C-alpha positions, 0 to 999 in steps of 0.5 A: 513560504509567503502564501497560504498553501504549499505542496509537500513531497517525497513521503514514504508509503504506509507511514502516517505524518503529523503536519503542523504549521508555524506563522513567522512574524517579524520578531517572533514565531506563533506557536504551532498549529494543531497537527493534522495526521495524514496517512500515506497509502501503500501503492498496490501491485500492478501488471498482474499476470498469469504466466503459466497454469496447469490442472492444479497450479497457477503461477502469477507475477506482478510489478514490484511495489517500491518503498518498504514493502516487506511481503505481499498477500495473494488471495484467491476466490473460487466458485462452486464445489472444490475438494468437497467444499460446497460453497464459494470461499476465499483463501489468503497466503503470505508471499514473502517479498523474496518470491516476487518476480 
């Protein structure tokens, strides 16, 4: 690299990378710069759709997220009374990767 900037590519989502730079002289390289940690976020699922619903169930689907996703977490919020609960709330359930469609 001959300039003072460069674009790095092909990182995996969800990992933290430490990036350093070394100046290369005519005879010897420099010591490495102080490292900078960069975390690559995991992309969110897209195209969330309700595929069917009944009085007691809702079936949903979404597009698979590439890379090393091992499961999905599905959350929903309800409002008003529900099974004797007087307040709004949120329940989170784990959806294993094998259940995505």
